[in-house]
C-alpha positions as CSV (number, residue, x, y, z in Angstrom):
1,M,-65.5,-4.3,-55.1
2,H,-66.1,-0.5,-55.3
3,L,-63.9,2.3,-54.3
4,G,-64.5,6.0,-53.9
5,R,-61.4,8.0,-55.0
6,V,-58.4,6.2,-56.6
7,S,-55.2,8.1,-57.1
8,I,-52.8,6.7,-59.7
9,I,-49.3,8.2,-59.5
10,G,-47.9,7.6,-63.0
11,V,-50.3,7.2,-65.8
12,G,-48.2,5.4,-68.4
13,L,-48.8,1.9,-69.7
14,L,-49.6,0.2,-66.4
15,G,-51.2,3.2,-64.5
16,G,-53.1,4.3,-67.6
17,S,-54.4,0.8,-68.2
18,L,-55.5,0.5,-64.6
19,G,-57.4,3.8,-64.8
20,L,-59.1,2.7,-68.0
21,A,-60.2,-0.6,-66.5
22,L,-61.4,1.0,-63.2
23,R,-63.5,3.5,-65.1
24,R,-64.8,1.0,-67.7
25,R,-65.9,-1.4,-65.0
26,G,-67.3,1.3,-62.7
27,L,-65.1,0.3,-59.8
28,A,-64.3,3.8,-58.6
29,D,-66.3,7.0,-58.2
30,E,-63.3,9.1,-59.3
31,V,-59.8,8.3,-60.7
32,V,-57.2,11.0,-60.2
33,G,-54.0,11.0,-62.2
34,V,-50.7,12.3,-60.8
35,G,-47.6,12.9,-62.9
36,H,-44.8,15.3,-63.9
37,R,-45.8,16.0,-67.4
38,D,-49.0,18.1,-68.1
39,S,-49.2,16.8,-71.6
40,T,-49.2,13.2,-70.5
41,L,-51.9,13.8,-67.9
42,K,-54.1,15.7,-70.5
43,E,-53.7,12.8,-72.9
44,A,-54.7,10.3,-70.1
45,A,-57.8,12.4,-69.4
46,R,-58.6,12.6,-73.1
47,R,-58.3,8.8,-73.4
48,G,-60.6,8.3,-70.5
49,A,-58.0,6.8,-68.1
50,I,-58.6,9.5,-65.4
51,D,-61.3,12.0,-64.4
52,R,-58.9,14.8,-63.4
53,F,-55.2,15.3,-62.8
54,T,-52.5,17.2,-61.0
55,L,-48.8,17.6,-61.0
56,D,-48.7,17.7,-57.2
57,A,-48.5,14.4,-55.4
58,A,-50.0,15.6,-52.1
59,E,-52.9,17.3,-53.9
60,G,-53.4,14.2,-56.0
61,V,-53.7,11.7,-53.1
62,A,-55.9,13.9,-50.8
63,G,-59.1,12.1,-49.9
64,A,-58.1,8.9,-51.8
65,D,-59.3,5.5,-50.6
66,L,-56.6,3.8,-52.7
67,V,-53.3,5.1,-54.0
68,V,-51.4,3.2,-56.7
69,L,-47.7,3.8,-57.3
70,A,-47.2,3.2,-61.1
71,T,-44.0,5.1,-61.9
72,P,-40.5,3.6,-62.3
73,V,-39.6,2.0,-58.9
74,G,-36.8,4.5,-58.3
75,L,-39.3,7.3,-57.8
76,F,-41.5,5.5,-55.3
77,G,-39.7,6.8,-52.2
78,P,-39.5,10.5,-53.1
79,L,-43.1,10.5,-54.3
80,M,-44.4,8.8,-51.1
81,A,-42.5,11.3,-49.1
82,Q,-44.3,14.1,-50.9
83,A,-47.7,12.4,-50.7
84,A,-47.6,11.1,-47.2
85,P,-48.8,14.2,-45.3
86,A,-52.0,14.4,-47.4
87,L,-53.0,10.7,-47.1
88,A,-56.3,10.1,-45.4
89,D,-56.6,7.9,-42.4
90,G,-57.5,4.4,-43.6
91,C,-56.0,4.9,-47.1
92,L,-54.8,1.8,-48.8
93,I,-51.6,2.0,-50.8
94,T,-50.3,-0.5,-53.4
95,D,-47.9,-0.4,-56.4
96,V,-47.2,-2.1,-59.7
97,G,-43.5,-2.3,-59.4
98,S,-41.4,-5.2,-60.7
99,T,-39.1,-5.5,-57.6
100,K,-40.3,-5.7,-54.0
101,R,-37.6,-5.6,-51.3
102,A,-36.3,-2.2,-52.5
103,V,-39.9,-1.0,-52.9
104,L,-40.7,-1.9,-49.3
105,E,-37.5,-0.2,-48.1
106,A,-38.4,3.0,-50.0
107,V,-42.1,3.2,-49.2
108,L,-42.6,1.8,-45.7
109,P,-40.9,4.7,-43.9
110,H,-43.5,7.1,-45.4
111,V,-46.7,5.2,-44.7
112,P,-48.5,7.1,-42.0
113,D,-50.1,5.4,-39.0
114,G,-53.7,4.4,-39.9
115,C,-52.7,3.6,-43.6
116,R,-51.9,0.2,-45.1
117,F,-49.4,-0.7,-47.8
118,V,-49.7,-3.9,-49.8
119,G,-47.3,-4.7,-52.7
120,S,-48.6,-5.7,-56.1
121,H,-46.8,-6.9,-59.2
122,P,-49.1,-7.5,-62.3
123,L,-47.3,-9.9,-64.7
124,A,-48.6,-7.9,-67.6
125,G,-47.4,-5.2,-69.9
126,S,-45.2,-5.0,-73.0
127,E,-42.2,-3.3,-74.4
128,A,-44.4,-0.3,-75.2
129,R,-44.5,2.7,-72.9
130,G,-46.7,5.7,-72.1
131,I,-50.4,6.4,-72.0
132,A,-50.6,5.8,-75.8
133,A,-50.0,2.1,-75.2
134,A,-52.6,1.8,-72.3
135,D,-55.1,-1.0,-72.8
136,V,-58.3,-1.4,-70.9
137,D,-57.9,-5.2,-71.1
138,L,-54.3,-5.3,-70.1
139,Y,-55.0,-7.0,-66.7
140,G,-57.6,-9.5,-67.9
141,G,-56.3,-13.0,-67.4
142,A,-53.0,-11.8,-66.0
143,T,-51.4,-13.1,-62.7
144,V,-50.9,-10.4,-60.1
145,L,-48.4,-11.2,-57.3
146,V,-49.6,-9.7,-54.0
147,V,-47.0,-9.1,-51.4
148,P,-47.6,-8.7,-47.6
149,T,-45.6,-6.0,-45.9
150,P,-45.0,-5.0,-42.3
151,R,-47.8,-2.3,-42.8
152,S,-50.4,-4.7,-44.2
153,D,-53.0,-6.9,-42.5
154,D,-55.4,-9.6,-43.7
155,A,-58.1,-7.0,-44.5
156,A,-55.8,-4.9,-46.6
157,L,-54.4,-7.9,-48.5
158,E,-57.9,-9.1,-49.3
159,R,-59.0,-5.7,-50.5
160,V,-56.0,-5.6,-52.9
161,E,-56.7,-9.1,-54.1
162,R,-60.4,-8.3,-54.7
163,L,-59.4,-5.2,-56.7
164,W,-57.2,-7.2,-59.1
165,Q,-59.7,-10.0,-59.3
166,A,-62.4,-7.5,-60.2
167,L,-60.2,-6.5,-63.2
168,G,-60.1,-10.1,-64.3
169,S,-56.7,-11.0,-62.9
170,R,-55.7,-14.0,-60.9
171,T,-53.8,-13.3,-57.7
172,R,-51.1,-15.1,-55.8
173,R,-49.6,-14.1,-52.5
174,I,-45.8,-14.2,-52.3
175,D,-43.2,-12.7,-49.9
176,A,-40.9,-10.0,-51.1
177,E,-37.7,-12.0,-50.9
178,T,-39.1,-15.0,-52.9
179,H,-40.6,-12.5,-55.4
180,D,-37.3,-10.9,-56.2
181,R,-35.5,-14.2,-56.4
182,L,-37.9,-15.8,-58.8
183,L,-38.6,-12.7,-60.9
184,A,-34.9,-12.2,-61.4
185,G,-35.0,-15.3,-63.5
186,T,-38.3,-15.1,-65.2
187,S,-38.4,-11.3,-65.9
188,H,-35.2,-9.4,-65.2
189,L,-32.7,-11.8,-66.7
190,P,-34.6,-12.2,-70.0
191,H,-34.6,-8.4,-70.4
192,L,-30.8,-8.3,-69.7
193,V,-30.2,-11.1,-72.2
194,A,-32.4,-9.6,-74.9
195,A,-30.4,-6.3,-74.6
196,A,-27.1,-8.2,-74.7
197,L,-28.2,-10.1,-77.8
198,V,-28.9,-6.8,-79.6
199,N,-25.7,-5.3,-78.5
200,A,-23.7,-8.4,-79.6
201,L,-24.8,-8.2,-83.2
202,G,-21.8,-7.9,-85.5
203,D,-21.3,-5.0,-88.0
204,G,-23.6,-5.2,-90.9
205,A,-26.0,-7.7,-89.3
206,D,-28.8,-5.3,-88.4
207,A,-30.2,-5.4,-91.9
208,L,-30.3,-9.2,-91.9
209,V,-32.4,-9.9,-88.7
210,A,-35.6,-11.9,-89.2
211,S,-38.6,-12.8,-87.1
212,G,-36.7,-15.2,-84.8
213,F,-34.3,-12.5,-83.7
214,L,-36.9,-9.9,-83.4
215,D,-39.2,-12.2,-81.4
216,T,-36.4,-13.1,-79.0
217,T,-35.3,-9.5,-78.5
218,R,-38.7,-7.8,-78.4
219,I,-38.4,-6.8,-74.8
220,A,-35.1,-5.0,-75.5
221,S,-37.3,-2.1,-76.7
222,G,-38.6,-1.5,-73.2
223,D,-38.1,1.8,-71.4
224,P,-34.3,2.0,-70.5
225,A,-34.9,4.2,-67.4
226,L,-37.6,1.8,-66.0
227,W,-35.4,-1.3,-66.5
228,R,-32.3,0.5,-65.1
229,D,-34.3,0.9,-61.9
230,I,-35.4,-2.7,-61.9
231,F,-31.9,-4.0,-62.5
232,M,-30.4,-1.8,-59.8
233,T,-33.0,-2.5,-57.1
234,N,-32.7,-6.3,-57.6
235,A,-29.0,-6.4,-58.5
236,D,-28.0,-9.2,-56.1
237,E,-30.7,-11.6,-57.3
238,L,-30.1,-10.7,-61.0
239,L,-26.4,-11.4,-60.6
240,A,-27.3,-14.8,-59.1
241,A,-29.6,-15.5,-62.1
242,L,-26.9,-14.3,-64.4
243,D,-24.4,-16.8,-62.8
244,R,-26.9,-19.6,-63.6
245,F,-27.3,-18.4,-67.1
246,E,-23.6,-18.2,-67.7
247,A,-23.3,-21.8,-66.4
248,T,-25.8,-23.0,-69.1
249,L,-23.9,-21.0,-71.7
250,G,-20.8,-22.7,-70.6
251,A,-22.3,-26.1,-71.0
252,M,-23.4,-25.2,-74.6
253,R,-19.9,-23.7,-75.3
254,S,-18.2,-26.9,-74.1
255,A,-20.5,-29.1,-76.2
256,L,-19.8,-27.0,-79.3
257,S,-16.1,-26.8,-78.6
258,D,-15.9,-30.6,-78.3
259,R,-18.1,-30.9,-81.5
260,D,-20.4,-33.1,-79.3
261,A,-23.6,-33.1,-81.4
262,E,-25.4,-35.4,-78.9
263,A,-24.7,-33.0,-76.0
264,V,-25.9,-30.1,-78.0
265,R,-29.1,-32.0,-78.9
266,R,-29.7,-32.9,-75.2
267,L,-29.4,-29.3,-74.1
268,L,-31.8,-28.2,-76.9
269,D,-34.2,-31.0,-76.0
270,E,-34.2,-30.1,-72.3
271,A,-35.0,-26.5,-73.2
272,K,-37.8,-27.5,-75.6
273,R,-39.3,-29.9,-73.1
274,R,-39.3,-27.3,-70.3
275,R,-40.7,-24.5,-72.4
276,D,-43.4,-26.7,-73.9
277,A,-44.4,-27.7,-70.3
278,M,-44.7,-24.0,-69.3
279,L,-47.0,-23.4,-72.3
280,G,-49.1,-26.4,-71.4
281,S,-49.6,-25.3,-67.9
282,R,-50.9,-21.8,-68.8
């Protein structure tokens, strides 16, 4: 897998890590960074994530073989509108966004004839943000969900899959609706719950938290603007996942209220068994 020019719009944790990996592995002739902060782009260049940069989306994507959208998902539509007139015929577009139905709605109207758009979602990252957190090995061993769109074809899907596989990732195809339903439970709900746990601490408790609480709530330190966009663009599926979570909380509340130690043990045992099975399958 080798590309000519790759333009990455957004060179924070995910975009910066992609640029580092592309350049380290020699998978692109040139990596161009596009962003809205000159200081961030200069740091990305200093760290070796990009070859050159610009604040102008149209200038940044001109002549690109591949364009990767790596900003918060709420910016995808406006950025694609700016970039679209400069996209070369045959350009392939993908993204690293955590929701997909809203991304398709925002991006597809701006994909020119002759270009292809394939959705991507690397199941990688951390609560850290920005180019300072970028890691050349971030995608190694990760699963990347690849999403067909009305503006993709088999050749485009295979190119995107080969890209991620060349970075050491595993790929799995999934439709946008299934993606958003499943990720609401495995990614978006955990972040909501982690934030709620932090906000639910009583007065004076902050100084008494230990590793268990900090491990459980690690992701609450994620970028609030990024997660706001994720929550809002998948609100219906997140609400459905929240309903299921509230039902499990209700079962535990009832067991505690009834002082039913055996019911509490069963609920804890079920959770342990299921999580242990998840770990064993990885």
